C-alpha positions as CSV (number, residue, x, y, z in Angstrom):
1,M,-152.3,33.2,-133.8
2,P,-149.6,30.6,-136.3
3,Q,-151.2,28.5,-138.7
4,A,-150.5,24.8,-137.9
5,D,-150.7,23.9,-141.5
6,A,-148.4,26.3,-143.0
7,F,-145.8,24.8,-145.7
8,S,-142.5,24.0,-144.6
9,R,-139.1,24.0,-146.4
10,P,-137.1,20.5,-146.1
11,S,-133.7,20.8,-144.8
12,P,-130.6,21.7,-147.3
13,L,-129.2,18.3,-146.2
14,M,-132.2,16.3,-147.4
15,N,-132.1,18.3,-150.7
16,I,-128.8,17.5,-151.1
17,A,-129.3,13.9,-150.5
18,A,-132.3,13.6,-152.8
19,V,-129.9,15.4,-155.7
20,A,-127.1,13.2,-154.8
21,V,-129.4,9.8,-155.0
22,I,-130.7,11.1,-158.2
23,I,-127.6,11.8,-160.1
24,A,-126.7,8.3,-158.4
25,S,-129.5,6.5,-160.1
26,V,-129.2,8.3,-163.6
27,T,-125.0,7.5,-163.7
28,A,-125.8,3.9,-163.0
29,I,-128.7,3.5,-165.2
30,A,-126.5,5.1,-168.0
31,A,-123.6,2.6,-167.0
32,I,-125.7,-0.3,-167.3
33,T,-127.4,0.5,-170.7
34,G,-124.1,1.0,-172.1
35,L,-124.6,4.9,-172.5
36,L,-121.5,5.1,-170.4
37,P,-117.9,3.5,-172.0
38,S,-116.2,1.2,-169.8
39,A,-113.2,-0.4,-169.4
40,F,-114.1,-3.3,-171.2
41,S,-115.5,-1.9,-174.2
42,H,-115.4,-4.5,-177.2
43,K,-115.9,-1.4,-180.1
44,S,-114.0,-2.1,-183.1
45,D,-112.3,1.0,-185.2
46,N,-112.3,-0.7,-188.2
47,P,-115.9,-2.9,-188.6
48,V,-115.6,-5.3,-191.1
49,A,-118.6,-5.8,-192.9
50,L,-120.1,-9.2,-193.8
51,S,-119.8,-10.5,-197.1
52,S,-120.1,-13.8,-199.0
53,V,-118.4,-15.0,-201.7
54,S,-119.9,-15.1,-205.0
55,L,-120.5,-18.1,-206.5
56,D,-119.7,-17.9,-210.5
57,S,-120.5,-21.3,-212.4
58,N,-118.7,-19.7,-215.4
59,A,-115.5,-19.6,-213.3
60,P,-112.5,-22.1,-213.5
61,T,-112.6,-24.3,-210.0
62,A,-108.7,-25.7,-210.0
63,A,-107.1,-22.6,-211.8
64,G,-108.8,-19.9,-209.6
65,P,-108.3,-19.1,-205.7
66,C,-109.5,-21.7,-202.9
67,R,-112.8,-20.5,-202.3
68,H,-113.2,-21.7,-198.5
69,C,-109.6,-21.1,-197.5
70,G,-108.4,-17.8,-195.5
71,V,-105.9,-16.5,-192.8
72,V,-107.1,-15.3,-189.7
73,E,-107.6,-11.8,-189.6
74,S,-109.1,-11.1,-185.8
75,V,-110.3,-12.8,-182.8
76,R,-112.4,-11.1,-180.3
77,Q,-114.5,-11.5,-177.4
78,V,-118.3,-10.0,-178.0
79,Q,-120.6,-10.4,-174.7
80,V,-124.1,-10.7,-175.8
81,K,-127.1,-9.8,-173.5
82,G,-129.4,-12.4,-172.1
83,A,-133.1,-12.5,-172.2
84,A,-134.9,-10.9,-169.2
85,T,-138.2,-13.0,-167.4
86,G,-139.4,-9.8,-165.6
87,V,-138.2,-10.4,-162.3
88,G,-135.5,-7.8,-162.4
89,A,-138.4,-5.3,-163.7
90,V,-140.8,-6.0,-161.0
91,A,-138.3,-6.5,-158.4
92,G,-136.5,-2.6,-159.5
93,G,-140.3,-1.1,-159.9
94,L,-141.2,-2.0,-156.3
95,T,-137.9,-0.9,-154.3
96,G,-137.8,2.3,-157.3
97,A,-141.7,2.7,-155.6
98,I,-140.9,2.6,-152.2
99,V,-137.6,4.9,-153.2
100,G,-139.4,7.4,-154.4
101,S,-142.1,7.7,-151.9
102,Q,-139.5,8.9,-149.6
103,F,-139.2,12.3,-151.0
104,G,-142.1,15.2,-151.4
105,R,-145.3,16.0,-149.7
106,G,-149.1,15.4,-150.9
107,N,-148.7,15.0,-155.0
108,G,-145.0,15.5,-155.1
109,R,-144.5,12.1,-153.2
110,T,-146.8,10.4,-155.9
111,A,-145.1,11.8,-158.6
112,M,-142.0,10.6,-156.7
113,G,-142.9,7.4,-156.6
114,V,-144.2,6.7,-160.0
115,A,-140.9,8.5,-161.1
116,G,-139.1,5.9,-159.1
117,A,-140.8,2.8,-160.1
118,A,-140.6,3.9,-163.5
119,G,-136.9,4.2,-163.3
120,G,-136.4,1.3,-161.1
121,A,-138.1,-1.0,-163.0
122,Y,-135.4,0.1,-166.1
123,A,-132.4,-0.8,-164.2
124,G,-134.1,-3.4,-162.8
125,H,-134.6,-5.0,-166.3
126,E,-131.4,-4.1,-167.5
127,I,-129.5,-5.6,-164.5
128,E,-131.3,-8.6,-165.4
129,K,-130.3,-9.0,-168.9
130,N,-126.5,-8.0,-167.7
131,L,-126.9,-11.1,-165.1
132,H,-127.5,-13.7,-168.0
133,T,-125.0,-12.0,-170.3
134,T,-122.7,-15.0,-172.6
135,T,-119.3,-14.3,-174.1
136,T,-118.9,-15.3,-177.5
137,H,-116.1,-15.1,-180.0
138,R,-115.8,-13.1,-183.7
139,V,-113.4,-14.5,-185.7
140,V,-112.7,-12.3,-189.3
141,V,-110.9,-14.4,-191.7
142,R,-109.8,-12.7,-195.0
143,M,-110.4,-15.0,-197.8
144,E,-108.0,-15.6,-200.9
145,D,-110.4,-13.7,-202.5
146,G,-110.0,-10.7,-200.5
147,T,-113.2,-10.9,-199.1
148,A,-113.9,-11.3,-195.0
149,R,-116.4,-13.7,-193.7
150,T,-117.0,-13.0,-190.0
151,V,-117.8,-16.6,-188.1
152,Y,-119.1,-16.6,-184.5
153,Q,-118.2,-19.6,-182.0
154,S,-119.1,-19.6,-178.6
155,D,-116.1,-21.8,-177.7
156,A,-112.6,-20.3,-177.6
157,P,-111.3,-20.4,-181.5
158,A,-108.7,-23.1,-182.2
159,F,-107.1,-20.5,-184.4
160,G,-104.8,-17.7,-184.2
161,V,-104.4,-14.3,-186.1
162,G,-102.1,-15.2,-189.0
163,E,-102.8,-18.9,-189.2
164,K,-104.3,-20.4,-192.4
165,V,-108.1,-21.6,-191.9
166,R,-111.1,-23.3,-194.0
167,V,-114.8,-21.9,-193.5
168,I,-116.8,-24.5,-194.3
169,N,-120.8,-24.4,-193.5
170,G,-120.0,-21.5,-191.1
171,A,-117.3,-23.6,-189.2
172,L,-113.2,-22.7,-189.3
173,A,-111.5,-26.1,-189.8
174,A,-107.3,-25.9,-190.8
175,Q,-106.1,-26.0,-193.9
176,G,-104.1,-28.9,-195.3
């Protein structure tokens, strides 16, 4: 008499589907978190360190270079991730738990549900932050004394590369 509670293996097609879902999820999480490079990467090959102009009270003011004058060296758009409210994490966690609990049996089903909830919560959190991304502009100005200053603006700058500007209180103005 055969046993009714005998353990049966899932079909190979179900195993392939489970592996495909896991690979797609890991790839999506890596892409969302920035671990995979994208076509819109804004990494600089030549990072410019932020520096400030030293104020020397003994230096002559009329004979030296203009302390606030410089030339725009580069203008780049920078993506800044927004703050997450937690809604994405909750929605992702619930979705991940539901999908994860569809795989396995007994304790395996519970483990897959927990793993799906954790992965879904993380993915939902990152997706929500990416939805609230803002674009700012980073302008690097090479000052007349040789230092570089970086100015961040929310609007597109009115000055292009090579134009002479003044940096006054962290804002750009025409040099005149």
